[in-house]
All heavy atoms as a GROMACS GRO file, in nm:
protein
  617
    1MET      N    1  -0.820   0.061   1.676
    1MET     CA    2  -0.754   0.093   1.552
    1MET      C    3  -0.610   0.156   1.594
    1MET      O    4  -0.604   0.231   1.687
    1MET     CB    5  -0.825   0.208   1.480
    1MET     CG    6  -0.741   0.255   1.362
    1MET     SD    7  -0.792   0.422   1.303
    1MET     CE    8  -0.903   0.390   1.178
    2ASP      N    9  -0.508   0.116   1.529
    2ASP     CA   10  -0.377   0.156   1.547
    2ASP      C   11  -0.357   0.294   1.493
    2ASP      O   12  -0.361   0.311   1.371
    2ASP     CB   13  -0.275   0.051   1.493
    2ASP     CG   14  -0.129   0.091   1.524
    2ASP    OD1   15  -0.108   0.184   1.603
    2ASP    OD2   16  -0.044   0.027   1.461
    3THR      N   17  -0.332   0.388   1.581
    3THR     CA   18  -0.308   0.532   1.531
    3THR      C   19  -0.166   0.566   1.555
    3THR      O   20  -0.130   0.694   1.543
    3THR     CB   21  -0.412   0.623   1.602
    3THR    OG1   22  -0.386   0.622   1.742
    3THR    CG2   23  -0.546   0.598   1.568
    4SER      N   24  -0.072   0.488   1.597
    4SER     CA   25   0.063   0.517   1.620
    4SER      C   26   0.130   0.558   1.488
    4SER      O   27   0.092   0.512   1.382
    4SER     CB   28   0.135   0.410   1.682
    4SER     OG   29   0.140   0.291   1.611
    5THR      N   30   0.240   0.637   1.497
    5THR     CA   31   0.317   0.675   1.385
    5THR      C   32   0.408   0.560   1.351
    5THR      O   33   0.473   0.506   1.437
    5THR     CB   34   0.405   0.796   1.415
    5THR    OG1   35   0.317   0.907   1.458
    5THR    CG2   36   0.485   0.843   1.305
    6HIS      N   37   0.412   0.528   1.223
    6HIS     CA   38   0.497   0.419   1.176
    6HIS      C   39   0.630   0.483   1.119
    6HIS      O   40   0.633   0.562   1.049
    6HIS     CB   41   0.424   0.336   1.058
    6HIS     CG   42   0.309   0.275   1.109
    6HIS    ND1   43   0.295   0.199   1.217
    6HIS    CD2   44   0.175   0.275   1.053
    6HIS    CE1   45   0.174   0.150   1.226
    6HIS    NE2   46   0.094   0.207   1.131
    7THR      N   47   0.734   0.423   1.185
    7THR     CA   48   0.878   0.458   1.139
    7THR      C   49   0.955   0.335   1.109
    7THR      O   50   0.900   0.225   1.123
    7THR     CB   51   0.944   0.528   1.261
    7THR    OG1   52   0.961   0.434   1.366
    7THR    CG2   53   0.865   0.647   1.306
    8ILE      N   54   1.073   0.349   1.048
    8ILE     CA   55   1.156   0.238   1.026
    8ILE      C   56   1.173   0.151   1.157
    8ILE      O   57   1.179   0.038   1.149
    8ILE     CB   58   1.281   0.273   0.949
    8ILE    CG1   59   1.350   0.168   0.883
    8ILE    CG2   60   1.373   0.351   1.046
    8ILE    CD1   61   1.296   0.117   0.755
    9ASN      N   62   1.187   0.222   1.263
    9ASN     CA   63   1.210   0.157   1.392
    9ASN      C   64   1.085   0.069   1.430
    9ASN      O   65   1.106  -0.048   1.470
    9ASN     CB   66   1.247   0.254   1.500
    9ASN     CG   67   1.370   0.336   1.467
    9ASN    OD1   68   1.362   0.431   1.402
    9ASN    ND2   69   1.481   0.297   1.520
   10THR      N   70   0.972   0.126   1.421
   10THR     CA   71   0.850   0.048   1.445
   10THR      C   72   0.816  -0.058   1.351
   10THR      O   73   0.766  -0.166   1.380
   10THR     CB   74   0.718   0.136   1.469
   10THR    OG1   75   0.696   0.206   1.342
   10THR    CG2   76   0.744   0.241   1.580
   11LEU      N   77   0.866  -0.037   1.226
   11LEU     CA   78   0.850  -0.146   1.127
   11LEU      C   79   0.940  -0.270   1.171
   11LEU      O   80   0.895  -0.383   1.166
   11LEU     CB   81   0.888  -0.098   0.977
   11LEU     CG   82   0.895  -0.203   0.874
   11LEU    CD1   83   0.757  -0.271   0.863
   11LEU    CD2   84   0.948  -0.149   0.751
   12PHE      N   85   1.062  -0.240   1.208
   12PHE     CA   86   1.144  -0.353   1.249
   12PHE      C   87   1.090  -0.420   1.377
   12PHE      O   88   1.101  -0.540   1.389
   12PHE     CB   89   1.294  -0.293   1.275
   12PHE     CG   90   1.373  -0.297   1.157
   12PHE    CD1   91   1.351  -0.222   1.035
   12PHE    CD2   92   1.490  -0.390   1.154
   12PHE    CE1   93   1.428  -0.230   0.929
   12PHE    CE2   94   1.571  -0.395   1.033
   12PHE     CZ   95   1.539  -0.317   0.926
   13GLU      N   96   1.030  -0.345   1.465
   13GLU     CA   97   0.956  -0.411   1.572
   13GLU      C   98   0.848  -0.494   1.531
   13GLU      O   99   0.845  -0.613   1.580
   13GLU     CB  100   0.908  -0.301   1.674
   13GLU     CG  101   1.004  -0.224   1.757
   13GLU     CD  102   0.947  -0.121   1.831
   13GLU    OE1  103   0.822  -0.106   1.845
   13GLU    OE2  104   1.032  -0.024   1.877
   14GLN      N  105   0.774  -0.448   1.433
   14GLN     CA  106   0.658  -0.523   1.381
   14GLN      C  107   0.711  -0.660   1.315
   14GLN      O  108   0.652  -0.759   1.325
   14GLN     CB  109   0.582  -0.442   1.282
   14GLN     CG  110   0.463  -0.504   1.227
   14GLN     CD  111   0.350  -0.518   1.325
   14GLN    OE1  112   0.342  -0.442   1.415
   14GLN    NE2  113   0.265  -0.617   1.303
   15LEU      N  114   0.823  -0.653   1.249
   15LEU     CA  115   0.888  -0.770   1.190
   15LEU      C  116   0.966  -0.857   1.289
   15LEU      O  117   1.012  -0.955   1.248
   15LEU     CB  118   0.991  -0.718   1.085
   15LEU     CG  119   0.928  -0.650   0.965
   15LEU    CD1  120   1.036  -0.587   0.872
   15LEU    CD2  121   0.832  -0.739   0.886
   16GLY      N  122   0.966  -0.820   1.416
   16GLY     CA  123   1.028  -0.892   1.515
   16GLY      C  124   1.188  -0.888   1.518
   16GLY      O  125   1.248  -0.982   1.566
   17LEU      N  126   1.239  -0.772   1.463
   17LEU     CA  127   1.382  -0.753   1.459
   17LEU      C  128   1.420  -0.646   1.548
   17LEU      O  129   1.342  -0.560   1.591
   17LEU     CB  130   1.411  -0.716   1.315
   17LEU     CG  131   1.382  -0.814   1.200
   17LEU    CD1  132   1.395  -0.744   1.069
   17LEU    CD2  133   1.459  -0.942   1.212
   18ALA      N  134   1.547  -0.647   1.582
   18ALA     CA  135   1.606  -0.543   1.672
   18ALA      C  136   1.579  -0.412   1.598
   18ALA      O  137   1.601  -0.400   1.472
   18ALA     CB  138   1.756  -0.569   1.694
   19SER      N  139   1.537  -0.308   1.682
   19SER     CA  140   1.490  -0.188   1.619
   19SER      C  141   1.556  -0.057   1.657
   19SER      O  142   1.513   0.053   1.623
   19SER     CB  143   1.346  -0.162   1.651
   19SER     OG  144   1.322  -0.157   1.796
   20THR      N  145   1.671  -0.081   1.713
   20THR     CA  146   1.755   0.048   1.743
   20THR      C  147   1.812   0.099   1.604
   20THR      O  148   1.829   0.019   1.508
   20THR     CB  149   1.873   0.024   1.835
   20THR    OG1  150   1.964  -0.061   1.773
   20THR    CG2  151   1.830  -0.033   1.965
   21ASP      N  152   1.850   0.224   1.600
   21ASP     CA  153   1.910   0.276   1.470
   21ASP      C  154   2.037   0.190   1.427
   21ASP      O  155   2.052   0.158   1.315
   21ASP     CB  156   1.948   0.427   1.484
   21ASP     CG  157   1.827   0.518   1.489
   21ASP    OD1  158   1.712   0.467   1.462
   21ASP    OD2  159   1.840   0.626   1.538
   22ALA      N  160   2.118   0.167   1.531
   22ALA     CA  161   2.242   0.085   1.500
   22ALA      C  162   2.209  -0.055   1.441
   22ALA      O  163   2.272  -0.099   1.348
   22ALA     CB  164   2.325   0.072   1.630
   23HIS      N  165   2.107  -0.127   1.501
   23HIS     CA  166   2.068  -0.250   1.456
   23HIS      C  167   2.011  -0.246   1.314
   23HIS      O  168   2.034  -0.338   1.229
   23HIS     CB  169   1.968  -0.320   1.544
   23HIS     CG  170   2.031  -0.380   1.668
   23HIS    ND1  171   2.010  -0.322   1.791
   23HIS    CD2  172   2.104  -0.489   1.696
   23HIS    CE1  173   2.081  -0.390   1.887
   23HIS    NE2  174   2.147  -0.487   1.824
   24ILE      N  175   1.932  -0.140   1.293
   24ILE     CA  176   1.867  -0.122   1.161
   24ILE      C  177   1.983  -0.102   1.051
   24ILE      O  178   1.986  -0.160   0.944
   24ILE     CB  179   1.772  -0.013   1.153
   24ILE    CG1  180   1.645  -0.052   1.245
   24ILE    CG2  181   1.731   0.021   1.020
   24ILE    CD1  182   1.546   0.050   1.282
   25ASP      N  183   2.074  -0.013   1.087
   25ASP     CA  184   2.186   0.015   0.990
   25ASP      C  185   2.265  -0.108   0.966
   25ASP      O  186   2.300  -0.138   0.849
   25ASP     CB  187   2.281   0.123   1.054
   25ASP     CG  188   2.211   0.267   1.048
   25ASP    OD1  189   2.118   0.281   0.975
   25ASP    OD2  190   2.266   0.348   1.125
   26GLN      N  191   2.290  -0.191   1.073
   26GLN     CA  192   2.365  -0.316   1.055
   26GLN      C  193   2.283  -0.411   0.964
   26GLN      O  194   2.345  -0.467   0.874
   26GLN     CB  195   2.396  -0.380   1.184
   26GLN     CG  196   2.467  -0.518   1.180
   26GLN     CD  197   2.488  -0.574   1.310
   26GLN    OE1  198   2.436  -0.545   1.410
   26GLN    NE2  199   2.573  -0.680   1.310
   27PHE      N  200   2.152  -0.420   0.983
   27PHE     CA  201   2.070  -0.510   0.902
   27PHE      C  202   2.083  -0.469   0.758
   27PHE      O  203   2.095  -0.549   0.666
   27PHE     CB  204   1.926  -0.516   0.954
   27PHE     CG  205   1.835  -0.606   0.879
   27PHE    CD1  206   1.821  -0.734   0.914
   27PHE    CD2  207   1.776  -0.560   0.759
   27PHE    CE1  208   1.730  -0.819   0.838
   27PHE    CE2  209   1.689  -0.643   0.694
   27PHE     CZ  210   1.662  -0.765   0.725
   28ILE      N  211   2.062  -0.344   0.737
   28ILE     CA  212   2.064  -0.289   0.598
   28ILE      C  213   2.198  -0.309   0.531
   28ILE      O  214   2.201  -0.343   0.414
   28ILE     CB  215   2.017  -0.139   0.596
   28ILE    CG1  216   1.862  -0.144   0.630
   28ILE    CG2  217   2.041  -0.081   0.457
   28ILE    CD1  218   1.802  -0.007   0.653
   29ASN      N  219   2.305  -0.293   0.603
   29ASN     CA  220   2.433  -0.311   0.552
   29ASN      C  221   2.467  -0.458   0.519
   29ASN      O  222   2.563  -0.472   0.433
   29ASN     CB  223   2.546  -0.254   0.651
   29ASN     CG  224   2.542  -0.105   0.649
   29ASN    OD1  225   2.508  -0.041   0.545
   29ASN    ND2  226   2.576  -0.045   0.757
   30THR      N  227   2.399  -0.551   0.578
   30THR     CA  228   2.431  -0.687   0.558
   30THR      C  229   2.331  -0.766   0.480
   30THR      O  230   2.344  -0.881   0.452
   30THR     CB  231   2.454  -0.762   0.691
   30THR    OG1  232   2.335  -0.758   0.772
   30THR    CG2  233   2.573  -0.712   0.771
   31HIS      N  234   2.226  -0.697   0.442
   31HIS     CA  235   2.110  -0.753   0.360
   31HIS      C  236   2.077  -0.662   0.250
   31HIS      O  237   2.005  -0.563   0.266
   31HIS     CB  238   1.982  -0.776   0.446
   31HIS     CG  239   1.997  -0.880   0.562
   31HIS    ND1  240   2.057  -0.832   0.685
   31HIS    CD2  241   1.980  -1.004   0.575
   31HIS    CE1  242   2.061  -0.932   0.765
   31HIS    NE2  243   2.015  -1.040   0.697
   32LYS      N  244   2.134  -0.685   0.137
   32LYS     CA  245   2.115  -0.593   0.021
   32LYS      C  246   2.034  -0.672  -0.084
   32LYS      O  247   2.043  -0.786  -0.106
   32LYS     CB  248   2.247  -0.551  -0.035
   32LYS     CG  249   2.328  -0.457   0.051
   32LYS     CD  250   2.256  -0.323   0.064
   32LYS     CE  251   2.336  -0.216   0.136
   32LYS     NZ  252   2.267  -0.096   0.149
   33LEU      N  253   1.956  -0.594  -0.161
   33LEU     CA  254   1.882  -0.636  -0.272
   33LEU      C  255   1.942  -0.579  -0.393
   33LEU      O  256   1.926  -0.463  -0.425
   33LEU     CB  257   1.730  -0.607  -0.264
   33LEU     CG  258   1.659  -0.664  -0.154
   33LEU    CD1  259   1.516  -0.616  -0.149
   33LEU    CD2  260   1.648  -0.818  -0.176
   34PHE      N  261   2.022  -0.656  -0.463
   34PHE     CA  262   2.103  -0.598  -0.585
   34PHE      C  263   2.025  -0.617  -0.720
   34PHE      O  264   2.050  -0.540  -0.808
   34PHE     CB  265   2.237  -0.670  -0.589
   34PHE     CG  266   2.330  -0.644  -0.472
   34PHE    CD1  267   2.361  -0.731  -0.385
   34PHE    CD2  268   2.382  -0.511  -0.457
   34PHE    CE1  269   2.438  -0.708  -0.274
   34PHE    CE2  270   2.467  -0.486  -0.359
   34PHE     CZ  271   2.492  -0.583  -0.264
   35SER      N  272   1.933  -0.704  -0.722
   35SER     CA  273   1.856  -0.724  -0.846
   35SER      C  274   1.714  -0.652  -0.836
   35SER      O  275   1.639  -0.677  -0.736
   35SER     CB  276   1.840  -0.875  -0.871
   35SER     OG  277   1.747  -0.888  -0.976
   36ASP      N  278   1.682  -0.571  -0.939
   36ASP     CA  279   1.550  -0.522  -0.945
   36ASP      C  280   1.445  -0.621  -0.966
   36ASP      O  281   1.326  -0.601  -0.955
   36ASP     CB  282   1.543  -0.419  -1.064
   36ASP     CG  283   1.625  -0.299  -1.029
   36ASP    OD1  284   1.652  -0.264  -0.910
   36ASP    OD2  285   1.673  -0.229  -1.123
   37LYS      N  286   1.479  -0.757  -1.010
   37LYS     CA  287   1.388  -0.860  -1.030
   37LYS      C  288   1.337  -0.919  -0.900
   37LYS      O  289   1.234  -0.983  -0.898
   37LYS     CB  290   1.456  -0.966  -1.115
   37LYS     CG  291   1.494  -0.926  -1.256
   37LYS     CD  292   1.564  -1.027  -1.320
   37LYS     CE  293   1.602  -0.978  -1.463
   37LYS     NZ  294   1.671  -1.076  -1.541
   38VAL      N  295   1.410  -0.898  -0.784
   38VAL     CA  296   1.365  -0.959  -0.657
   38VAL      C  297   1.284  -0.848  -0.593
   38VAL      O  298   1.330  -0.741  -0.554
   38VAL     CB  299   1.490  -0.993  -0.574
   38VAL    CG1  300   1.439  -1.045  -0.438
   38VAL    CG2  301   1.577  -1.099  -0.636
   39LYS      N  302   1.155  -0.886  -0.564
   39LYS     CA  303   1.064  -0.804  -0.479
   39LYS      C  304   1.110  -0.808  -0.329
   39LYS      O  305   1.160  -0.904  -0.284
   39LYS     CB  306   0.920  -0.841  -0.498
   39LYS     CG  307   0.874  -0.827  -0.628
   39LYS     CD  308   0.724  -0.880  -0.626
   39LYS     CE  309   0.662  -0.870  -0.767
   39LYS     NZ  310   0.520  -0.916  -0.762
   40LEU      N  311   1.089  -0.688  -0.266
   40LEU     CA  312   1.129  -0.687  -0.118
   40LEU      C  313   1.079  -0.803  -0.044
   40LEU      O  314   1.147  -0.873   0.021
   40LEU     CB  315   1.083  -0.552  -0.063
   40LEU     CG  316   1.094  -0.542   0.085
   40LEU    CD1  317   1.236  -0.529   0.125
   40LEU    CD2  318   1.014  -0.423   0.138
   41GLU      N  319   0.949  -0.829  -0.064
   41GLU     CA  320   0.886  -0.931   0.011
   41GLU      C  321   0.928  -1.079  -0.021
   41GLU      O  322   0.906  -1.169   0.048
   41GLU     CB  323   0.735  -0.926   0.009
   41GLU     CG  324   0.679  -0.949  -0.130
   41GLU     CD  325   0.666  -0.824  -0.219
   41GLU    OE1  326   0.731  -0.721  -0.198
   41GLU    OE2  327   0.593  -0.824  -0.315
   42ASP      N  328   1.007  -1.085  -0.139
   42ASP     CA  329   1.049  -1.216  -0.185
   42ASP      C  330   1.195  -1.247  -0.144
   42ASP      O  331   1.255  -1.345  -0.182
   42ASP     CB  332   1.030  -1.236  -0.329
   42ASP     CG  333   0.887  -1.240  -0.375
   42ASP    OD1  334   0.801  -1.280  -0.289
   42ASP    OD2  335   0.859  -1.204  -0.488
   43ALA      N  336   1.255  -1.148  -0.081
   43ALA     CA  337   1.400  -1.164  -0.041
   43ALA      C  338   1.410  -1.288   0.051
   43ALA      O  339   1.318  -1.314   0.131
   43ALA     CB  340   1.451  -1.040   0.030
   44THR      N  341   1.526  -1.352   0.038
   44THR     CA  342   1.541  -1.485   0.107
   44THR      C  343   1.570  -1.465   0.258
   44THR      O  344   1.553  -1.564   0.333
   44THR     CB  345   1.667  -1.556   0.047
   44THR    OG1  346   1.784  -1.472   0.056
   44THR    CG2  347   1.633  -1.602  -0.094
   45PHE      N  348   1.596  -1.343   0.296
   45PHE     CA  349   1.627  -1.319   0.450
   45PHE      C  350   1.501  -1.302   0.535
   45PHE      O  351   1.524  -1.289   0.651
   45PHE     CB  352   1.728  -1.209   0.463
   45PHE     CG  353   1.707  -1.086   0.385
   45PHE    CD1  354   1.609  -0.986   0.429
   45PHE    CD2  355   1.780  -1.062   0.271
   45PHE    CE1  356   1.592  -0.877   0.350
   45PHE    CE2  357   1.758  -0.945   0.197
   45PHE     CZ  358   1.666  -0.846   0.242
   46TRP      N  359   1.381  -1.299   0.476
   46TRP     CA  360   1.262  -1.289   0.554
   46TRP      C  361   1.204  -1.420   0.595
   46TRP      O  362   1.216  -1.510   0.509
   46TRP     CB  363   1.147  -1.210   0.479
   46TRP     CG  364   1.187  -1.080   0.433
   46TRP    CD1  365   1.182  -1.031   0.300
   46TRP    CD2  366   1.223  -0.970   0.507
   46TRP    NE1  367   1.225  -0.899   0.291
   46TRP    CE2  368   1.258  -0.852   0.423
   46TRP    CE3  369   1.261  -0.945   0.643
   46TRP    CZ2  370   1.304  -0.732   0.462
   46TRP    CZ3  371   1.306  -0.816   0.684
   46TRP    CH2  372   1.323  -0.721   0.598
   47ASN      N  373   1.151  -1.441   0.707
   47ASN     CA  374   1.077  -1.564   0.738
   47ASN      C  375   0.937  -1.537   0.680
   47ASN      O  376   0.902  -1.437   0.618
   47ASN     CB  377   1.077  -1.598   0.885
   47ASN     CG  378   0.991  -1.498   0.970
   47ASN    OD1  379   0.893  -1.443   0.931
   47ASN    ND2  380   1.045  -1.474   1.091
   48GLU      N  381   0.858  -1.648   0.672
   48GLU     CA  382   0.733  -1.643   0.614
   48GLU      C  383   0.629  -1.537   0.667
   48GLU      O  384   0.567  -1.465   0.592
   48GLU     CB  385   0.656  -1.774   0.611
   48GLU     CG  386   0.519  -1.795   0.538
   48GLU     CD  387   0.540  -1.770   0.392
   48GLU    OE1  388   0.649  -1.797   0.339
   48GLU    OE2  389   0.444  -1.714   0.326
   49ALA      N  390   0.622  -1.516   0.790
   49ALA     CA  391   0.545  -1.419   0.855
   49ALA      C  392   0.582  -1.282   0.816
   49ALA      O  393   0.502  -1.193   0.787
   49ALA     CB  394   0.541  -1.431   1.006
   50GLN      N  395   0.719  -1.260   0.816
   50GLN     CA  396   0.767  -1.124   0.775
   50GLN      C  397   0.736  -1.102   0.628
   50GLN      O  398   0.688  -0.982   0.595
   50GLN     CB  399   0.913  -1.120   0.792
   50GLN     CG  400   0.960  -1.119   0.941
   50GLN     CD  401   1.110  -1.154   0.954
   50GLN    OE1  402   1.177  -1.215   0.876
   50GLN    NE2  403   1.173  -1.085   1.063
   51ALA      N  404   0.753  -1.193   0.536
   51ALA     CA  405   0.718  -1.180   0.394
   51ALA      C  406   0.575  -1.153   0.375
   51ALA      O  407   0.538  -1.063   0.300
   51ALA     CB  408   0.767  -1.304   0.320
   52VAL      N  409   0.492  -1.217   0.450
   52VAL     CA  410   0.340  -1.199   0.439
   52VAL      C  411   0.300  -1.053   0.482
   52VAL      O  412   0.230  -0.994   0.419
   52VAL     CB  413   0.263  -1.298   0.514
   52VAL    CG1  414   0.123  -1.267   0.536
   52VAL    CG2  415   0.279  -1.438   0.448
   53PHE      N  416   0.368  -1.009   0.597
   53PHE     CA  417   0.340  -0.879   0.636
   53PHE      C  418   0.375  -0.775   0.537
   53PHE      O  419   0.303  -0.682   0.501
   53PHE     CB  420   0.410  -0.846   0.775
   53PHE     CG  421   0.391  -0.713   0.823
   53PHE    CD1  422   0.277  -0.673   0.890
   53PHE    CD2  423   0.489  -0.612   0.794
   53PHE    CE1  424   0.253  -0.547   0.940
   53PHE    CE2  425   0.470  -0.479   0.829
   53PHE     CZ  426   0.356  -0.449   0.912
   54LEU      N  427   0.496  -0.782   0.486
   54LEU     CA  428   0.547  -0.689   0.385
   54LEU      C  429   0.460  -0.697   0.260
   54LEU      O  430   0.425  -0.594   0.197
   54LEU     CB  431   0.692  -0.722   0.345
   54LEU     CG  432   0.791  -0.700   0.457
   54LEU    CD1  433   0.927  -0.753   0.434
   54LEU    CD2  434   0.798  -0.549   0.503
   55ARG      N  435   0.428  -0.822   0.208
   55ARG     CA  436   0.353  -0.831   0.091
   55ARG      C  437   0.216  -0.767   0.106
   55ARG      O  438   0.159  -0.694   0.021
   55ARG     CB  439   0.332  -0.981   0.062
   55ARG     CG  440   0.261  -1.009  -0.066
   55ARG     CD  441   0.258  -1.162  -0.097
   55ARG     NE  442   0.404  -1.209  -0.115
   55ARG     CZ  443   0.462  -1.299  -0.034
   55ARG    NH1  444   0.397  -1.344   0.066
   55ARG    NH2  445   0.591  -1.336  -0.055
   56ASP      N  446   0.149  -0.792   0.229
   56ASP     CA  447   0.014  -0.722   0.254
   56ASP      C  448   0.026  -0.577   0.263
   56ASP      O  449  -0.068  -0.511   0.219
   56ASP     CB  450  -0.045  -0.788   0.382
   56ASP     CG  451  -0.091  -0.934   0.365
   56ASP    OD1  452  -0.094  -0.985   0.244
   56ASP    OD2  453  -0.111  -0.992   0.465
   57ALA      N  454   0.130  -0.529   0.326
   57ALA     CA  455   0.145  -0.384   0.343
   57ALA      C  456   0.153  -0.316   0.202
   57ALA      O  457   0.096  -0.208   0.184
   57ALA     CB  458   0.270  -0.348   0.420
   58ILE      N  459   0.228  -0.375   0.116
   58ILE     CA  460   0.236  -0.321  -0.025
   58ILE      C  461   0.115  -0.342  -0.102
   58ILE      O  462   0.063  -0.240  -0.158
   58ILE     CB  463   0.353  -0.384  -0.095
   58ILE    CG1  464   0.487  -0.350  -0.016
   58ILE    CG2  465   0.371  -0.340  -0.244
   58ILE    CD1  466   0.607  -0.436  -0.058
   59ALA      N  467   0.060  -0.462  -0.102
   59ALA     CA  468  -0.062  -0.493  -0.192
   59ALA      C  469  -0.176  -0.414  -0.146
   59ALA      O  470  -0.263  -0.368  -0.222
   59ALA     CB  471  -0.088  -0.644  -0.185
   60ASN      N  472  -0.202  -0.394  -0.018
   60ASN     CA  473  -0.316  -0.323   0.036
   60ASN      C  474  -0.298  -0.182   0.051
   60ASN      O  475  -0.385  -0.105   0.108
   60ASN     CB  476  -0.357  -0.384   0.166
   60ASN     CG  477  -0.398  -0.535   0.141
   60ASN    OD1  478  -0.456  -0.575   0.048
   60ASN    ND2  479  -0.364  -0.620   0.240
   61ASP      N  480  -0.180  -0.126   0.022
   61ASP     CA  481  -0.139   0.020   0.044
   61ASP      C  482  -0.181   0.057   0.178
   61ASP      O  483  -0.238   0.158   0.201
   61ASP     CB  484  -0.209   0.101  -0.070
   61ASP     CG  485  -0.160   0.244  -0.071
   61ASP    OD1  486  -0.024   0.257  -0.028
   61ASP    OD2  487  -0.217   0.337  -0.101
   62SER      N  488  -0.142  -0.019   0.280
   62SER     CA  489  -0.172  -0.004   0.418
   62SER      C  490  -0.104   0.112   0.479
   62SER      O  491  -0.012   0.182   0.408
   62SER     CB  492  -0.137  -0.129   0.505
   62SER     OG  493   0.001  -0.134   0.523
   63ASP      N  494  -0.133   0.152   0.599
   63ASP     CA  495  -0.056   0.261   0.662
   63ASP      C  496   0.095   0.230   0.688
   63ASP      O  497   0.175   0.322   0.719
   63ASP     CB  498  -0.125   0.297   0.793
   63ASP     CG  499  -0.139   0.198   0.896
   63ASP    OD1  500  -0.137   0.066   0.854
   63ASP    OD2  501  -0.168   0.219   1.012
   64TRP      N  502   0.130   0.104   0.667
   64TRP     CA  503   0.270   0.068   0.665
   64TRP      C  504   0.341   0.090   0.541
   64TRP      O  505   0.472   0.080   0.526
   64TRP     CB  506   0.288  -0.077   0.718
   64TRP     CG  507   0.262  -0.105   0.850
   64TRP    CD1  508   0.147  -0.154   0.908
   64TRP    CD2  509   0.348  -0.079   0.970
   64TRP    NE1  510   0.160  -0.166   1.048
   64TRP    CE2  511   0.279  -0.119   1.083
   64TRP    CE3  512   0.476  -0.028   0.979
   64TRP    CZ2  513   0.338  -0.105   1.210
   64TRP    CZ3  514   0.534  -0.021   1.106
   64TRP    CH2  515   0.466  -0.057   1.227
   65ALA      N  516   0.272   0.108   0.432
   65ALA     CA  517   0.326   0.110   0.289
   65ALA      C  518   0.444   0.208   0.273
   65ALA      O  519   0.544   0.174   0.220
   65ALA     CB  520   0.219   0.125   0.189
   66GLU      N  521   0.420   0.322   0.334
   66GLU     CA  522   0.528   0.422   0.317
   66GLU      C  523   0.664   0.388   0.377
   66GLU      O  524   0.776   0.393   0.311
   66GLU     CB  525   0.480   0.552   0.368
   66GLU     CG  526   0.573   0.677   0.335
   66GLU     CD  527   0.523   0.811   0.379
   66GLU    OE1  528   0.402   0.826   0.381
   66GLU    OE2  529   0.601   0.895   0.424
   67VAL      N  530   0.663   0.338   0.495
   67VAL     CA  531   0.781   0.296   0.562
   67VAL      C  532   0.838   0.163   0.501
   67VAL      O  533   0.957   0.148   0.495
   67VAL     CB  534   0.762   0.292   0.717
   67VAL    CG1  535   0.680   0.178   0.756
   67VAL    CG2  536   0.898   0.290   0.788
   68VAL      N  537   0.745   0.078   0.448
   68VAL     CA  538   0.802  -0.037   0.375
   68VAL      C  539   0.869  -0.001   0.252
   68VAL      O  540   0.968  -0.046   0.214
   68VAL     CB  541   0.684  -0.135   0.346
   68VAL    CG1  542   0.713  -0.241   0.248
   68VAL    CG2  543   0.627  -0.189   0.474
   69ASP      N  544   0.814   0.103   0.175
   69ASP     CA  545   0.886   0.158   0.069
   69ASP      C  546   1.022   0.213   0.098
   69ASP      O  547   1.121   0.203   0.027
   69ASP     CB  548   0.804   0.272  -0.006
   69ASP     CG  549   0.684   0.217  -0.073
   69ASP    OD1  550   0.684   0.094  -0.113
   69ASP    OD2  551   0.593   0.294  -0.107
   70GLU      N  552   1.028   0.282   0.217
   70GLU     CA  553   1.160   0.330   0.259
   70GLU      C  554   1.265   0.220   0.290
   70GLU      O  555   1.373   0.230   0.248
   70GLU     CB  556   1.138   0.417   0.401
   70GLU     CG  557   1.265   0.466   0.458
   70GLU     CD  558   1.252   0.527   0.583
   70GLU    OE1  559   1.142   0.559   0.636
   70GLU    OE2  560   1.354   0.534   0.664
   71LEU      N  561   1.213   0.117   0.351
   71LEU     CA  562   1.299  -0.004   0.371
   71LEU      C  563   1.342  -0.055   0.233
   71LEU      O  564   1.469  -0.087   0.217
   71LEU     CB  565   1.233  -0.108   0.456
   71LEU     CG  566   1.310  -0.240   0.470
   71LEU    CD1  567   1.436  -0.214   0.550
   71LEU    CD2  568   1.220  -0.343   0.542
   72ASN      N  569   1.261  -0.069   0.144
   72ASN     CA  570   1.293  -0.127   0.005
   72ASN      C  571   1.405  -0.030  -0.050
   72ASN      O  572   1.499  -0.084  -0.104
   72ASN     CB  573   1.167  -0.132  -0.078
   72ASN     CG  574   1.186  -0.198  -0.209
   72ASN    OD1  575   1.260  -0.296  -0.218
   72ASN    ND2  576   1.137  -0.137  -0.311
   73THR      N  577   1.385   0.095  -0.048
   73THR     CA  578   1.483   0.190  -0.112
   73THR      C  579   1.613   0.170  -0.031
   73THR      O  580   1.718   0.165  -0.098
   73THR     CB  581   1.431   0.337  -0.092
   73THR    OG1  582   1.314   0.341  -0.168
   73THR    CG2  583   1.536   0.428  -0.145
   74ARG      N  584   1.620   0.162   0.102
   74ARG     CA  585   1.739   0.152   0.173
   74ARG      C  586   1.815   0.022   0.141
   74ARG      O  587   1.941   0.019   0.142
   74ARG     CB  588   1.718   0.168   0.327
   74ARG     CG  589   1.670   0.313   0.349
   74ARG     CD  590   1.663   0.344   0.492
   74ARG     NE  591   1.781   0.328   0.570
   74ARG     CZ  592   1.794   0.339   0.704
   74ARG    NH1  593   1.681   0.364   0.780
   74ARG    NH2  594   1.908   0.325   0.764
   75LEU      N  595   1.738  -0.082   0.129
   75LEU     CA  596   1.806  -0.218   0.096
   75LEU      C  597   1.862  -0.225  -0.041
   75LEU      O  598   1.949  -0.303  -0.079
   75LEU     CB  599   1.709  -0.327   0.111
   75LEU     CG  600   1.664  -0.359   0.264
   75LEU    CD1  601   1.543  -0.458   0.259
   75LEU    CD2  602   1.787  -0.422   0.326
   76ARG      N  603   1.820  -0.129  -0.128
   76ARG     CA  604   1.864  -0.128  -0.267
   76ARG      C  605   1.976  -0.021  -0.288
   76ARG      O  606   2.032  -0.015  -0.402
   76ARG     CB  607   1.748  -0.102  -0.361
   76ARG     CG  608   1.655  -0.225  -0.372
   76ARG     CD  609   1.541  -0.199  -0.464
   76ARG     NE  610   1.435  -0.304  -0.442
   76ARG     CZ  611   1.441  -0.423  -0.481
   76ARG    NH1  612   1.544  -0.472  -0.558
   76ARG    NH2  613   1.342  -0.510  -0.462
   77GLY      N  614   2.005   0.054  -0.189
   77GLY     CA  615   2.099   0.154  -0.198
   77GLY      C  616   2.244   0.118  -0.191
   77GLY      O  617   2.281   0.022  -0.169
   0.00000   0.00000   0.00000
């Protein structure tokens, strides 16, 4: 069982993306969700595996859900 603490950095690692604070800030600054109609997991910038992971984290209220919500908020800010 995975008992590690989930952070925005570990979420980016899980998604296969660069996970330094600078890379995360750059990603968020260049990938915005301006419409409330677009769900995080349906954004066009995710590949299929990333979208499935995000969808499952939200739908199953997994231990990743809180940090996925944080990412959603930051992408809409």
